C-alpha positions in Angstrom: 257.8 266.1 38.4 254.2 265.2 39.0 253.4 265.1 35.3 256.4 262.9 34.6 255.5 260.6 37.4 251.9 260.3 36.1 253.2 259.5 32.6 255.5 256.9 33.9 252.7 255.3 36.0 250.5 255.3 32.9 253.2 253.5 30.9 253.6 250.9 33.6 249.9 250.4 33.8 249.6 250.0 30.0 252.5 247.5 30.0 251.0 245.5 32.9 247.6 245.5 31.1 249.2 244.4 27.8 251.2 241.6 29.6 248.0 240.5 31.4 246.2 240.2 28.0 249.1 238.2 26.6 249.0 235.8 29.6 245.3 235.4 29.4 245.6 234.7 25.7 248.2 232.1 26.4 245.9 230.4 28.9 242.9 230.5 26.6 244.5 229.0 23.5 246.1 226.2 25.5 242.8 225.3 27.1 241.1 225.4 23.8 243.7 223.1 22.2 243.3 220.7 25.2 239.5 220.6 25.0 239.0 220.7 21.3 241.9 218.6 20.0 243.4 216.4 22.7 240.2 215.7 24.7 239.8 214.2 28.2 240.9 211.1 30.0 243.3 209.9 27.4 247.1 209.2 27.4 247.5 208.0 23.8 249.7 210.7 22.4 253.4 209.8 21.8 255.3 209.1 25.0 252.4 209.9 27.2 251.7 206.3 28.3 255.2 206.0 29.7 255.0 209.2 31.8 251.5 208.4 33.0 252.4 204.9 34.0 255.6 205.9 35.9 253.8 208.8 37.6 250.9 206.5 38.6 253.4 204.0 40.1 255.1 206.8 42.1 251.7 208.0 43.4 250.9 204.5 44.5 254.1 204.2 46.4 255.6 201.6 44.1 258.5 203.7 42.9 259.8 204.6 39.4 258.3 201.7 37.5 257.4 201.5 33.8 254.9 199.8 31.6 256.2 196.3 32.5 255.9 197.0 36.2 259.6 196.8 36.9 262.1 199.5 37.9 263.1 201.6 34.9 265.3 204.5 33.9 263.9 204.9 30.4 262.7 208.4 31.0 264.3 211.3 32.8 263.0 211.4 36.3 261.9 214.9 37.2 258.7 215.2 35.2 257.3 211.8 36.2 258.2 212.6 39.8 256.4 216.0 39.6 253.4 214.3 37.9 253.4 211.5 40.4 253.3 214.1 43.2 250.2 215.6 41.6 248.6 212.2 41.1 249.2 211.6 44.8 246.8 214.5 45.5 244.3 213.9 42.6 244.6 210.3 41.8 246.1 209.0 38.5 244.0 211.4 36.4 245.6 212.5 33.1 243.5 215.6 33.1 245.2 216.8 36.3 248.5 216.3 34.5 247.2 218.3 31.5 246.1 221.1 33.8 249.7 221.2 35.1 251.0 221.3 31.6 248.8 224.2 30.7 250.0 226.1 33.8 253.7 225.4 32.9 253.0 226.6 29.3 251.6 229.9 30.6 254.6 230.3 32.9 256.9 229.8 29.9 255.3 232.8 28.3 256.0 234.9 31.4 259.6 233.7 31.6 260.1 234.6 27.9 259.0 238.1 28.8 261.3 238.3 31.8 264.3 237.0 29.9 263.7 239.2 26.9 263.3 242.2 29.2 266.7 241.5 30.7 268.5 241.1 27.4 266.6 243.8 25.4 263.7 246.2 26.2 260.2 245.7 27.6 258.9 246.4 24.1 260.8 243.5 22.8 259.8 241.4 25.8 256.1 242.1 25.3 256.2 241.1 21.6 258.3 238.0 22.4 255.7 237.0 25.0 252.9 237.6 22.6 254.6 235.4 20.0 255.2 232.7 22.6 251.6 232.8 23.7 250.4 231.8 20.2 253.4 229.6 19.2 251.8 226.4 17.7 254.6 224.1 19.0 254.4 225.4 22.5 250.6 225.3 22.5 250.8 221.6 21.3 253.1 220.6 24.1 251.0 222.4 26.7 248.2 219.9 26.6 250.3 216.7 26.5 251.9 214.7 29.3 255.5 215.2 28.1 258.6 216.6 29.6 259.3 219.5 27.3 257.3 222.2 29.2 259.1 221.5 32.5 262.5 221.4 30.7 261.9 224.7 28.9 260.7 226.4 32.0 263.6 225.3 34.1 266.1 226.2 31.3 264.6 229.7 31.1 264.7 230.0 34.9 268.4 229.0 34.9 269.2 231.7 32.3 267.3 234.3 34.3 269.3 233.5 37.4 272.8 233.8 35.8 272.3 236.1 32.8 273.0 239.4 34.7 276.2 238.1 36.1 277.4 236.8 32.8 276.6 240.1 31.1 278.2 242.2 33.8 281.2 240.0 34.5 280.3 240.0 38.2 280.2 236.9 40.3 277.6 236.5 43.1 277.8 233.2 44.9 274.1 233.1 45.8 273.2 233.4 42.2 275.6 230.7 41.1 274.4 228.4 43.9 270.8 228.8 42.8 272.0 228.3 39.2 273.7 225.1 40.1 270.6 223.7 41.7 268.5 224.7 38.7 271.0 223.2 36.3 270.8 219.9 38.2 267.0 219.9 38.1 267.1 220.9 34.4 269.4 217.9 33.7 266.9 215.6 35.4 264.1 217.0 33.2 266.1 216.5 30.0 269.8 215.2 29.9 270.4 217.8 27.1 270.7 220.4 29.8 274.1 218.9 30.9 275.6 220.9 28.0 274.4 224.1 29.6 275.5 223.0 33.0 279.0 222.8 31.6 278.8 225.9 29.4 277.8 228.4 32.0 280.9 227.8 34.3 283.0 227.8 31.1 281.6 231.3 30.3 282.4 232.5 33.8 285.9 231.2 33.6 286.5 232.7 30.2 286.4 236.3 31.4 284.9 238.9 33.6 285.6 241.7 36.0 286.1 239.5 39.0 289.5 237.9 39.9 290.2 234.4 38.7 290.0 232.8 42.1 286.5 234.2 42.7 285.4 233.0 39.2 286.9 229.5 39.9 285.1 229.3 43.2 281.8 230.3 41.7 282.1 227.8 38.8 283.0 225.0 41.2 280.0 225.9 43.4 277.7 225.8 40.4 279.0 222.4 39.2 279.1 220.8 42.6 275.6 221.7 43.4 274.4 220.6 40.0 276.1 217.2 40.5 274.7 216.8 44.0 271.2 217.3 42.6 271.8 214.6 39.9 273.6 212.1 42.2 270.5 210.6 44.0 269.0 209.6 40.7 272.3 208.0 39.5 272.6 206.1 42.9 269.1 204.9 42.6 269.7 203.5 39.2 272.7 201.7 40.5 270.6 200.1 43.2 267.6 199.4 41.0 269.2 198.4 37.7 272.6 197.3 38.8 274.4 199.9 36.6 275.5 203.5 36.9 273.0 205.2 34.7 273.5 209.0 35.0 270.3 210.1 33.3 268.3 207.6 31.2 268.5 204.3 29.2 266.5 205.8 26.3 269.3 207.4 24.4 270.7 204.4 22.7 267.5 203.2 21.1 266.6 206.7 20.0 270.0 207.1 18.4 269.7 203.8 16.6 266.1 204.4 15.4 267.5 207.7 13.9 270.6 206.2 12.3 270.1 203.0 10.4 269.7 201.8 6.8 265.9 202.3 6.7 266.1 206.0 7.6 268.1 206.4 4.5 266.2 204.1 2.2 262.6 204.7 3.1 261.3 208.2 2.2 258.7 208.2 5.0 261.5 207.8 7.6 264.0 210.4 6.3 264.9 212.9 8.9 262.8 211.1 11.4 262.9 207.7 13.2 261.9 204.2 12.2 258.5 203.4 13.7 257.4 201.0 15.2 260.6 200.3 17.0 260.4 196.6 16.1 260.9 197.5 12.5 264.5 198.7 12.9 267.1 196.5 11.2 268.4 193.6 13.4 265.7 194.2 16.0 266.0 190.5 16.9 269.4 191.2 18.4 267.8 193.7 20.8 264.4 192.2 21.6 265.4 190.0 24.5 268.0 192.2 26.1 267.3 193.9 29.5 266.9 197.7 29.6 270.5 198.6 30.3 272.0 196.1 27.9 269.6 197.2 25.1 270.6 200.8 25.6 274.3 199.9 25.4 273.9 197.6 22.4 271.6 200.1 20.5 274.3 202.8 20.9 276.9 200.4 19.5 274.7 199.5 16.5 273.9 203.2 15.8 277.6 204.1 15.9 278.5 201.1 13.7 276.1 202.3 11.1 277.6 205.8 11.2 281.2 204.5 10.9 280.3 202.1 8.0 278.3 204.7 6.0 280.1 208.0 6.1 278.9 208.8 2.5 275.3 208.8 3.7 275.7 211.2 6.6 275.7 214.6 4.8 272.4 213.7 3.0 270.9 212.3 6.2 271.9 215.4 8.1 270.3 217.6 5.5 267.0 215.7 5.9 267.1 216.0 9.6 267.8 219.8 9.5 265.1 220.3 6.9 262.6 218.5 9.1 263.8 220.3 12.3 263.5 223.7 10.8 260.4 223.1 8.6 257.4 225.4 8.6 254.8 222.7 8.1 253.7 221.4 11.5 250.8 219.1 10.7 248.6 221.1 13.1 245.7 221.6 10.9 242.3 223.1 11.7 239.5 220.5 11.9 235.7 221.1 11.6 234.4 221.0 15.2 230.7 221.4 14.6 228.2 219.4 12.5 227.3 222.7 10.7 230.8 223.1 9.4 231.4 219.4 8.8 228.3 219.3 6.7 229.6 221.8 4.3 232.2 220.0 2.1 233.7 223.2 0.8 234.1 224.9 4.2 235.3 221.7 5.8 237.9 221.2 3.1 239.1 224.8 3.5 239.6 224.7 7.3 241.1 221.3 7.2 243.8 222.5 4.7 245.0 225.3 6.9 248.3 224.5 8.8 248.5 226.7 11.9 252.2 226.1 12.2 252.9 227.1 8.6 250.9 230.4 9.0 252.9 231.2 12.2 256.4 230.0 11.3 256.4 231.4 7.7 256.3 234.8 9.3 258.2 234.3 12.6 261.2 232.3 11.4 262.3 235.0 8.8 261.9 237.6 11.5 264.0 235.4 13.8 266.8 235.3 11.2 266.6 239.1 10.8 266.7 239.4 14.5 269.9 237.4 14.7 271.5 239.7 12.2 270.2 242.9 13.7 271.4 242.0 17.3 274.7 240.5 16.3 276.7 243.4 17.8 275.5 242.3 21.3 276.6 238.7 20.7 278.6 238.5 23.9 275.4 239.1 26.0 273.4 236.7 23.8 275.6 233.6 24.1 273.0 231.7 26.2 270.4 232.2 23.5 272.8 231.2 20.8 273.7 228.1 22.8 270.1 226.9 22.8 269.9 227.2 19.0 273.2 225.4 18.4 272.8 222.6 20.9 269.3 221.6 19.9 270.2 221.9 16.2 273.2 219.6 16.6 271.1 217.2 18.6 268.7 217.1 15.6 271.6 216.2 13.3 272.8 213.5 15.7 269.3 212.0 16.4 266.3 213.2 14.4 264.5 216.4 13.5 260.9 217.2 14.6 258.8 220.1 15.7 258.8 218.6 19.2 262.6 218.4 19.3 262.6 222.1 18.3 260.3 223.1 21.2 263.2 224.3 23.4 264.3 226.7 20.7 260.9 228.3 20.2 261.3 230.8 23.1 264.6 231.9 21.6 263.0 232.2 18.2 260.3 234.5 19.6 262.8 236.7 21.4 264.9 237.3 18.3 261.8 237.7 16.1 260.5 240.4 18.6 263.9 242.2 18.5 263.6 242.2 14.7 260.1 243.8 14.9 261.3 246.6 17.1 264.4 247.1 14.9 262.2 247.4 11.8 259.8 249.8 13.5 262.7 251.9 14.8 264.2 252.0 11.3 260.9 253.1 9.8 260.5 255.8 12.5 264.0 257.1 12.0 263.5 257.3 8.3 260.2 259.1 8.7 261.7 261.5 11.2 264.7 262.2 8.9 262.4 262.8 6.0 260.3 265.3 8.0 263.4 267.1 9.3 264.8 267.3 5.8 261.6 268.9 4.6 262.1 271.7 7.1 265.8 271.9 6.4 267.0 270.4 9.7 269.5 267.7 10.1 268.4 264.4 11.8 269.9 263.7 15.2 272.5 260.9 15.3 271.2 259.2 18.4 268.2 256.9 18.0 266.3 254.3 20.0 266.9 250.7 19.2 266.0 247.3 20.6 268.3 247.8 23.6 
């Protein structure tokens, strides 16, 4: 008994040490990317100016106001509100926001470990966390003032709250109450989450050990609390903009930027969006509209293009999918010292290395293998599948990009880790069988697997 207890304690200690190493690695690589690539006191990357401006306005007590200084709903509210709260303590300093982003990025790695441990084993969980720690897409977003990190963390947290009940068929009201609140917050981080807010109650209603009345009550509790969390933002938009805007006014222009004649005709735009925005066809019809009307009209123009050009849609969808699932990330090593930069051969070599390609060329094939190897447990893995399907369909409807794939990256790491353990177990079983055959003994039928 004492010996077994000591062995168990030793294993726990080794696991804790390994997880600590993974978490420290996640922190270090994100800090290095921030310092060496992004730099300090800048908000010039992508959508950063919008989030920084809105957060600064909130911190100054002026409310949710955009670059023009007027009330806006162009961005989902939760991240700017969180950033604004931080700015209220530190002043409107982008570096404070980047420190928050790094912290969220490290927490994502921990949540990947926790979710993978629930669905598979701690071995799988540790490998998944390790892959998430060095995932180029997640590292990239962990130093930028953008909403993805908060959205991913909340989505993983939502799954952690409900995954046990979905797998066991039980219904615990406290869990579903917490899940409803988290679902509402996740929707306020990214409207995409509304799909999951509907899917989880649907999964509960579709079956389980509990009686139907209990499942209906739990689902209703989940949905009501989610809607109560979302409602204040919608009411605010009615008061500030004069319209019932549930989430944002940004969807229409994004849809139209992704679905227009130039996206088909200009190779540089294929699978992506037309930039700058003023270059989209018929921009003159949108330029003078207010925010809400521009959103409505842009949706109409995007849908009009889709209706009038059905023959183009398969090809455009192919470009979007290819861009969404590509290996090439554009995250290339750059010379960081004069000594390296002064050596043309070395500088050329390091500048030609794509960190994303090196990572995803290995991990995505493992991810596909993991999907196949774990398919027998598909009922328990529906939440993971839903993340893949929902964000892939969004890429087809809008546009493909590594940033758009970011919410899928934790799922990719979990399935890739499951594939690693599956392969290692297969090799171990084969070696054991060969050894037993050499001594004339038959191999046992039971074996360890990823679960």
